[in-house]
N, C-alpha and C positions, 0 to 999 in steps of 0.2 A: 434584632432587638425584640425582646418579649413584650407582651402587651402591658404588663405591670410597669415596666420601666418607661414605656412610651407615655402612659398616663401620668406618671410622676414628673416626667420632663415637661409635659404640657401644663400640668398643675403649677409647677414652679414658675414657668414663663408667665402664666396668667396672673399669679399672685404678684410678681414683681411688676408686671405691666400695669395692673390696676392700682397698685400702691404708689407707683411713681418712684418713691424712695423708701426703703425698708431695711431694717437691721436683720441680722441672722437670727437673733433671739425672737423677733416678731414672726419671722418665717417659720421657725421651729414650733412656736406656739400654735400657729395656724395649721401646721401639718398634723399636730396631735389631735385636732378636732375635725380634720378633713374627712369627708365621706369615703374617699378612696383609700384611707388608712384604716382598714378594718381592724387591724391588730392593735391600733393605738400605740404604735412604736414611735420612739423619738427619732428625730432627724439629726444624726451625728454630724458634727462639723466636717469631718473628712468626707462623709457621704454627700453632704451639700456641695463641697468643692468638686467632687467627682462628677456630680450632676451638672455643674456649671461647665466643666470642661467638655463633657459629652454633648451638651446642648450646642456649644460653639462648634464642635467638630461635625456633628450631624446636621444641624440646621443653619449654621452660620449666624446664630444669634448670641451676642455677647452680654453676659450679666457682669457688670463691672462694679467695683467697690470704690466709693469716695471716702478715703480715709480722713480727709480734712473735714468732712461733713458729718462726722459721727459714725464712721464705718457703715454707711448705708449703701445698699445695693440698688442698682437700677439697670434698665436695658440701655445699651449703648446706642443713642440716637444722634450721634454727632455727625454733622455734615451730610454727605450723600448716603449714610447708613440709615437715616431716619425713614425714608419711604420704603427702602428694602426691608428693614426690620418690621415695620408695620404690616407690610404685605405678608411676610413669613409668619408673623403672629396670627394674622387673620386666617391664613390657610391651615395652620396647625389647629386652630380652634374649630374650623370646619371639619377637619379629620377627626378631632376628638369627639365632636358632636355626633358624627356618623358612627363612630365606634360605640358610643354610649347607647345610641338607638339600637344598634345590632345586638348589644348585650342585654338590653332591657327585655326584649321579647314581648310580643303581644300588645304593645302600645303604639305601634307604627301608625295606626289609623287615628290616633289622638294627637299626633304631631303634625300640624298643618303649615305648609309653606306654599308660596307662589312659585310655580314651576317656570323657569326661564324658557323662552323660545329656543328650540333646538338650533345649534350653530353647526351647520354642515361644514363650513370652512372657518375655523376659529382661532382661538387663542394660541395653541401650540405652534401653528404655522407662522403666525405673525411674530411671536417671540423668537422663533428660529431665524426669520428674515432680519429682525432687528439685530440679533447677535452677529450675523454674518455680513451686515451692511448690504443687503440684497433687496432690490426693488421687487414689488409684487404687483401683478396685474389683477385688479378687482373688477368683477362684473357685479354691478349693484342695481337694485331696483327699489324705488320708493314711489308708491306702495309696492308690496311684495308680489309682483306679477311679472310675467315674461313679456308684457306689452310695453313696459317702460324701462328698458335696459340702458344703463350707462356703463362705460368701461374706462378705467383710469389705470395708469401706471403710477404707483405710489411709493414714496420713500417712507417706510414706517418709522415714526419717531417715538411713539409711546402708546401704551394701552391704558384704559381706565374703565373701572366698573361703575356704572351709573344706572339708577333705577333697577331694572331687571336684566340688563344686558352688558356685555363687554363691548367697548368701542375702541377703534384704533384711530389715532390722530396721525396723519401723514402729510408729507409735502408732495403735491402734484409734480411729477418728475419733469413734465413739459413746461408748466407755467410757474412753478415755485409757490403756488397758492397752498395754504394750509387747509386740509380737508378732514372731515370726521365721517367715519363709517360705523354704522351699527352692525356688528358681526352677525346678528340674527337675521339681517336683511341682505347679506352677501350671498349671491347665487353661485359664484365661483371665485376662487382665489388660487393663483398659481405663481410660482417663482419665475422670474425672468433672468436673463443673463446680465442685465444691467446692474451695476453696483453704485452705491452712493456713500458719501462720507458724512457721518452724523456730525452736526454742528455742536461741539462740546460746550459752546456758550448758551445753547438753548436749555432752559430750565422748565420742564413740564409743569411743575407746581406754580411757578410764577406766570407761565403762559395762561393757565386756566383760571388764575386769580381774577382775570378781567371778565370772565364769563360765568353764567349760571348754568351748571350742568354741562351738557355737551352742545349747547347752542352757540357755536363759534361763528363769528362774523368779523373777520379781520379788517373789513372796510369801515367799521364803526369804532369810535373811540369810547372808552368807559366814561361814565358821568356819575355824579353824586346823586343818589336817589334817597329820598326820605319817605318812610312809610309810618303812618299812625296805626298802631296795632291795639285793638281793644283788649280789655281785661280778660276776656274769655280765651284768648289765644297767646297773649304775650309771655306767659310763663313757659309755654311750650317753645316759643321762639327763643327765649333766653337760654334754654338747655339744649335745643336742637337748632343750631344756627342756620339761617337761610343761606348764608354765604360767609366766607372767611373774613371779609372786610366789615362784618356787622359791628356796629357800635350803638349802644343805647344812649342817646344824647339828651333825652328829656323823658320824665315820667311824672304822672299825676295819679289820682285815685282810680280813674277809669281807663287810662290808656298810656301808651308810651310811644315815643317817636324813635325809630331805628334808622340808622344811616348806613348806606351801602355805596361802594364805588365799583361799578361794573357796567357792562354793556347790557341794557335792559331788553333782551331778546324775547322771543315768543314764549319760551319755557318759563322765564321769570314772570312774565305777565300772567300766564296761566296759573302759576303758583300763587300770585296775589289774588286772583279771582277765586281760587280754591278756598280761600279763607272767608269768603262771603262778605258780609257787612262788618266783619271784624277788622278789615284792612282797608286803608285809604291812602292813596298816593298824595303826599303833600307837595313834593317837588321832584323833578323839574316840571314846570307848567305844561310843557309839550306832552310829557308822559301822562300827566294828570288828565289832560283833555282827551288823549287817546283812550285811556281807561274809561273815562266818563262816557265817551261815544260807544264803546263796547258794551258797557252796562245798559246804556239807553236802548241799543239794538236788542239786547237780551230781554229787557222789560217789554219791548214792543211785541215780541213773540208771545209772551205770556198774557198780554192784554187783548189779544185777538179773541 
């Protein structure tokens, strides 16, 4: 595939993805003003359909037409395709960004990103083990030193990108306990001869809905948490949800109350604290008292 076609395919996927639903005429109009269309050529209907077919063949991403809804095109996100399509779109966007950076020349020092910790044993090995239903032996260390080693045989269930790292969620082969490993902290990962059968009733998205980030504790049940968020932060929270279960249940001039249903683990508590005095736990009372105690201890350190 030449670079021009790749850019056109990624552009088309990106346009349809961001629009949600869009007609061919709207896509054609956007193409005429696109920065990658230097010749300002039109997008013929036949070319558009050829691109759709190529995108499905090469990337497994389907651009479908809803004829009853005004002949509008959208990405096929039905059922199990949703997560797969989102991941593929994200990966193509990363490749496209890398290509643009290489072609730009001379501006690399002006594009700043946080570099992820190196993963000595990472994503490809875990994905391969998931594909073959094969257990992996993980040598882990938290913190990352050789003085605090733990070893587990794990049934890899899914992987998730969170913060600046890839994580693997797996079932402890010996105990059946669900465990999370940060791949940047894995010192060694190797395949074992033991196989496992993936539980097809397990839904990764539903599983993580009970937790914030990768702070998984299956011994705790999710609770309803209400936070009062001040005017300085609530607009951000409205657009960048803290959690999938977020609901804004009350609003006044100075603040809003947001409701969540999750296990309030340490990561969630740290996120609340990161908002400073713009965030207040309203309920449950036990969490409110715990946060108050943490803030009190912080204040004591600064009052010395």
